N, C-alpha and C positions, 0 to 999 in steps of 0.2 A: 531621658538625659541622664539619670545618676547612673543606671548599669552600664550605658558606653563609656562612662567614665572610670567605675570600678574596673570594667573589663580591659582598657586603656593601662589603669594602673599595674593591673595583675600580669600584662604582656610586658610593659617595663621592669616591672620586678624578676622576671624572670629572664628577661635579655641582661640585667644587671648582673644577676646572679651567673650566667652563662660566660659572661666578658670576665669576671672577679672569680671565677670556679677555684683556681689552683691559688691564688692568693688566700682565698675562705678555707681552704682544706686546709693549707700550710698553718695558717691561724690556727683554727681547730686541733691540728694533730700536734701543734706545739705543747698543748696542755698534756701531761703525763699519762694522765688516769683516761681520757677519752681517746687517745693513742692506742694504750693497752685492751680497750674495751674494743676498738675496732678492729685491731691485729685478730682479737680471741675469737670476736665474730666470725672475720673472714677466714678463720683457718676450720672452721665448723663445714666451710663447703668442700666437697671434696674434690673440686677442680682444681680449688686453689692450691689445695697440698699436693695434688698431681704434678702440678706446674713447678711448685717451689722446690720439691724435694726429688722429683723426675722420677718416680716410681710409686705405686699403688702404698700407699702408706696407711699403716693403722695406729691407731691411738695407744691401743696395748700390745703391739708390736715390738719389744725390745731387742 
């Protein structure tokens, strides 16, 4: 019975997070340090840079 309750709680938590994910992200990104860290980490992915800047960007290309 206990594993069944644990699985039900886990699924409920996932559903709540999915339902309120945009509010949660907005709340987290309202904190400037977390927002700066997220942008810095996202810019390390080459696909993100090319979509934002529209060309193959290089960190050392001035």
